N, C-alpha and C positions, 0 to 999 in steps of 0.2 A: 660698664666698668668705670669706676670713679678715678681712674688714672688721670682724667682730664682736670680734676679739681686739685689744683696745685697746693692750696692752703691746707687741705687735709693732710696731704703727704708731708708737708713742711712740719705740721704739728706732731705727726707721728715720729719723724726723725729727730725732732728737737727733744723728745723724751727718751731717746736712745734706740729706737728701732733701726735695725740695720738690714732687714729683709721685709720687703713689702710683696704680698702675694695678692694678685688680682684675678678672680675668675671672670671669664667673659666669653661671649660668643659673637664676635663681630661677624657680620654677613660678607658675602663675596664681593660687595662693592666697597665698603669701608675698610675691611680687613687688610687687603694688600697695601693700602695707602697709609693707614693709621696705626695698625697693631704694633708693629716693631718700633716705629718712630716714637709713639707715646711711651712705650716701655723704656726705651733708651733715654728719652728726655727726662723722665722722672728719676732714673738712676743717676744721671749726670747732675741734674738740679740739686739732689739731695744727698749725693755721695753715699748711696746705699745699693744693695742688691735689689732687683725687681724681678719677680716671677709672674708671668702672665700665663694662665692655664685656660684651655679651651677644649670643648669636646672634639672629637675627631670629625673630620669632614665626612658626611654621608650624603652623597648626591641623590640618594632615593628618598631622603627624609623630607618632611614638609618644610623644614627650615634647614638651610644649608650653612653651616658655620665655616668660617675661614680656617679654623684650626690653628696650627703653628704655635703650640705652647713653647715658651722659651724662658731662660733665665739670663738676665743681663747684669753685668757687674758695673760698678761705679766708674770704670775706665773706658766706657763706650764700646764694649765688645761683649760677645756672648760669653757667659761664664764657662770656664773650662771644667766640666764635670765628666768624668769617665763613666760613672754610674750613679744615678740618683734614684733612690727608692723611697717612696713615701708610704708610710704604714698608717 
């Protein structure tokens, strides 16, 4: 997940981007510590919405992803969506 590369995010928002979407599959070690923190940091730094999407956690798979997809608004909270459908 390139959410850690601050300059790329700044370039995107400087040309008018208001929603950044990051696919990722953080593992069970880094996920709990970094997943939400990095999403919120980029949303605040750049005053835009940030969506981080991950595969669901499957403890029987060879790679166990942290999961926890979320959308964060620029005001440091989870975006308030009652229903979000992506087609």
